[in-house]
ROTORNU-301603 format. One record per residue (C-alpha): chain; residue number from 1; x, y, z; residue in three letters. Coordinates in Angstrom, 1 decimal. Example, Ala and Ser with C-alpha at 12.3 -4.5 7.8 and 13.67 -1.06 7.14 Angstrom:
<atoms>
ATOM  chain    n       x       y       z  res
ATOM      A    1    12.3    -4.5     7.8  ALA
ATOM      A    2    13.7    -1.1     7.1  SER
</atoms>
This chain:
<atoms>
ATOM  chain    n       x       y       z  res
ATOM      A    1    73.6   137.0   114.1  MET
ATOM      A    2    74.0   135.5   110.5  ASN
ATOM      A    3    78.2   134.6   109.8  THR
ATOM      A    4    77.7   136.8   106.8  SER
ATOM      A    5    76.7   139.9   109.0  ASP
ATOM      A    6    79.7   138.6   111.6  PHE
ATOM      A    7    82.4   138.8   109.1  ILE
ATOM      A    8    81.0   142.6   107.4  THR
ATOM      A    9    80.7   143.6   110.9  LEU
ATOM      A   10    84.5   142.5   111.5  LEU
ATOM      A   11    85.7   144.4   108.5  ALA
ATOM      A   12    83.4   147.6   108.9  GLU
ATOM      A   13    85.2   147.8   112.4  HIS
ATOM      A   14    88.7   146.2   111.6  GLN
ATOM      A   15    90.4   149.3   113.6  GLY
ATOM      A   16    89.0   149.0   117.2  LYS
ATOM      A   17    89.1   146.0   119.7  SER
ATOM      A   18    86.7   143.2   119.8  LEU
ATOM      A   19    85.4   142.5   123.7  LEU
ATOM      A   20    82.8   140.1   124.2  PHE
ATOM      A   21    80.3   140.2   126.5  GLU
ATOM      A   22    78.9   136.9   127.9  TYR
ATOM      A   23    76.4   138.2   130.3  ALA
ATOM      A   24    75.2   142.1   130.9  PRO
ATOM      A   25    78.4   143.9   132.5  GLY
ATOM      A   26    81.0   140.8   132.2  MET
ATOM      A   27    83.6   140.5   129.5  LEU
ATOM      A   28    85.1   137.6   127.9  VAL
ATOM      A   29    89.2   138.6   129.2  GLY
ATOM      A   30    91.7   140.6   127.3  THR
ATOM      A   31    93.8   137.1   127.7  ASN
ATOM      A   32    91.3   135.6   124.8  TYR
ATOM      A   33    92.1   134.0   121.8  HIS
ATOM      A   34    90.0   131.8   118.9  ILE
ATOM      A   35    90.9   128.4   119.2  THR
ATOM      A   36    88.7   127.1   116.6  GLU
ATOM      A   37    86.3   127.2   114.4  VAL
ATOM      A   38    83.6   124.8   113.9  LYS
ATOM      A   39    81.2   124.4   110.7  HIS
ATOM      A   40    78.4   122.4   111.8  THR
ATOM      A   41    75.3   120.7   110.9  THR
ATOM      A   42    72.9   119.9   113.3  VAL
ATOM      A   43    71.0   117.0   111.9  ASP
ATOM      A   44    67.7   116.3   115.0  ALA
ATOM      A   45    64.5   115.1   115.4  VAL
ATOM      A   46    62.2   117.1   117.7  ASP
ATOM      A   47    60.0   115.5   120.4  CYS
ATOM      A   48    56.7   115.2   118.0  GLY
ATOM      A   49    58.7   113.3   115.6  GLY
ATOM      A   50    59.6   116.2   112.6  ASN
ATOM      A   51    63.2   115.6   110.8  ILE
ATOM      A   52    65.1   119.3   110.5  ASP
ATOM      A   53    68.7   120.2   109.3  ALA
ATOM      A   54    70.7   123.4   109.5  TRP
ATOM      A   55    73.8   124.6   109.6  LYS
ATOM      A   56    76.3   127.0   112.0  GLU
ATOM      A   57    79.1   128.7   112.4  THR
ATOM      A   58    80.4   128.1   115.8  VAL
ATOM      A   59    83.6   130.4   117.3  ILE
ATOM      A   60    85.2   129.0   120.0  GLN
ATOM      A   61    87.1   131.5   122.7  LEU
ATOM      A   62    89.7   130.5   125.0  TRP
ATOM      A   63    91.4   132.5   127.6  GLU
ATOM      A   64    95.3   131.8   128.0  SER
ATOM      A   65    96.1   131.6   131.5  PRO
ATOM      A   66    99.8   132.2   131.6  SER
ATOM      A   67    98.2   135.7   129.8  GLU
ATOM      A   68    96.5   137.1   132.7  LEU
ATOM      A   69    96.7   140.6   132.4  GLY
ATOM      A   70    97.3   141.4   128.9  LYS
ATOM      A   71    96.7   145.3   128.1  PRO
ATOM      A   72    94.4   144.9   125.1  ASN
ATOM      A   73    92.3   143.2   123.5  TYR
ATOM      A   74    92.6   140.9   120.2  MET
ATOM      A   75    91.3   143.4   117.2  SER
ATOM      A   76    88.5   143.2   114.9  ALA
ATOM      A   77    91.0   143.1   112.5  TYR
ATOM      A   78    93.2   140.1   114.0  LYS
ATOM      A   79    89.6   138.3   113.7  ALA
ATOM      A   80    88.6   139.0   110.6  LEU
ATOM      A   81    92.1   137.9   109.4  GLY
ATOM      A   82    90.8   134.3   111.5  ILE
ATOM      A   83    88.0   134.0   110.1  LEU
ATOM      A   84    89.7   134.2   106.7  LYS
ATOM      A   85    91.8   132.2   106.6  LYS
ATOM      A   86    89.5   129.1   107.7  VAL
ATOM      A   87    87.1   130.7   104.6  GLY
ATOM      A   88    90.4   129.7   102.6  THR
ATOM      A   89    90.0   125.9   104.4  MET
ATOM      A   90    86.8   125.4   104.5  LYS
ATOM      A   91    83.9   127.8   103.1  ALA
ATOM      A   92    81.6   129.1   105.3  TYR
ATOM      A   93    77.7   129.1   104.7  ASP
ATOM      A   94    77.2   132.5   105.1  MET
ATOM      A   95    73.7   132.3   106.1  GLU
ATOM      A   96    74.3   130.3   108.8  ALA
ATOM      A   97    74.1   131.6   112.2  PRO
ATOM      A   98    76.8   132.3   114.3  VAL
ATOM      A   99    77.2   131.0   118.0  LYS
ATOM      A  100    80.3   132.0   120.3  ILE
ATOM      A  101    81.1   128.8   122.2  GLU
ATOM      A  102    83.2   130.3   126.2  TYR
ATOM      A  103    83.3   129.4   129.1  GLY
ATOM      A  104    85.6   129.8   132.0  ASN
ATOM      A  105    85.9   128.9   136.3  SER
ATOM      A  106    82.6   131.7   136.8  MET
ATOM      A  107    80.7   130.8   133.9  PHE
ATOM      A  108    79.5   127.7   132.1  HIS
ATOM      A  109    80.4   126.7   129.1  THR
ATOM      A  110    77.8   127.2   126.2  ALA
ATOM      A  111    77.1   128.4   123.0  GLN
ATOM      A  112    76.0   132.3   123.0  LEU
ATOM      A  113    74.3   133.9   120.1  HIS
ATOM      A  114    75.7   137.4   119.4  VAL
ATOM      A  115    72.1   139.3   120.2  ALA
ATOM      A  116    73.5   143.1   119.8  ASP
ATOM      A  117    76.5   144.7   119.6  PHE
ATOM      A  118    77.8   148.1   120.2  ALA
ATOM      A  119    80.4   150.5   119.9  ILE
ATOM      A  120    82.7   152.2   122.4  LYS
ATOM      A  121    85.7   154.4   122.6  GLU
ATOM      A  122    87.2   152.3   119.6  GLY
ATOM      A  123    86.1   148.9   120.8  GLN
ATOM      A  124    83.3   146.6   119.2  LEU
ATOM      A  125    81.9   145.0   122.0  ILE
ATOM      A  126    79.2   142.4   121.2  LEU
ATOM      A  127    76.5   141.4   123.4  LYS
ATOM      A  128    76.1   137.7   123.8  LEU
ATOM      A  129    72.9   135.7   125.2  THR
ATOM      A  130    71.5   132.6   126.0  VAL
ATOM      A  131    68.5   131.1   123.7  HIS
ATOM      A  132    66.9   129.0   125.6  PRO
ATOM      A  133    65.3   125.2   124.9  THR
ATOM      A  134    61.7   125.4   123.6  ASP
ATOM      A  135    59.4   122.6   122.4  CYS
ATOM      A  136    59.8   122.6   118.4  LYS
ATOM      A  137    56.3   120.8   117.9  ALA
ATOM      A  138    53.9   122.9   120.2  LYS
ATOM      A  139    50.9   122.0   118.2  GLU
ATOM      A  140    51.8   117.9   117.8  THR
ATOM      A  141    52.6   118.0   122.2  CYS
ATOM      A  142    49.6   120.2   122.9  GLY
ATOM      A  143    51.6   122.8   124.1  VAL
ATOM      A  144    50.0   126.4   123.7  PRO
ATOM      A  145    52.0   129.4   123.1  GLU
ATOM      A  146    52.4   131.1   125.9  THR
ATOM      A  147    54.3   132.4   128.6  ASN
ATOM      A  148    56.7   128.9   129.8  GLU
ATOM      A  149    56.2   129.2   133.0  ALA
ATOM      A  150    52.4   128.9   132.8  GLU
ATOM      A  151    52.9   125.7   130.8  VAL
ATOM      A  152    52.5   122.9   132.8  THR
ATOM      A  153    51.5   118.9   132.8  GLY
ATOM      A  154    51.6   119.3   128.7  SER
ATOM      A  155    53.4   116.4   127.6  CYS
ATOM      A  156    51.7   113.7   129.5  ALA
ATOM      A  157    52.7   109.9   128.4  PRO
ATOM      A  158    50.7   109.0   125.7  GLY
ATOM      A  159    50.7   112.0   124.4  SER
ATOM      A  160    52.2   111.8   121.2  GLY
ATOM      A  161    55.4   113.7   122.7  CYS
ATOM      A  162    58.4   112.3   124.7  CYS
</atoms>
């Protein structure tokens, strides 16, 4: 989901509670805060020597220990207000993908993608997922476009791949 779609989704559901499902059936606690909005630019070189660059909007969530047991989730309205304020301070690249950065004592900190959403009983539930790492230079490295489990020994020394 890109930044524009994310902001539009919040605007369309301002009256709903905003929940984040970071794994199937696992929700970020009611005590979460949006602690940072990052406008990141990634400059990368892949294992095939290809240069690439892109932008991302990373929204960091943090669970406040002092608010454990808080009865209500943040509203989409409040989250939208935070994002709008950030946008007045530093403009968004509206085409940049949105990532949600989150972790707790039972889930490693990760940047998660918004895979889907659901509307349920006054709630906007954002379903998050991880994207596995991948070889971006498959052709250069001689990696066939197959299931990753089937790929073995494709990046041998001297093959042009890392």
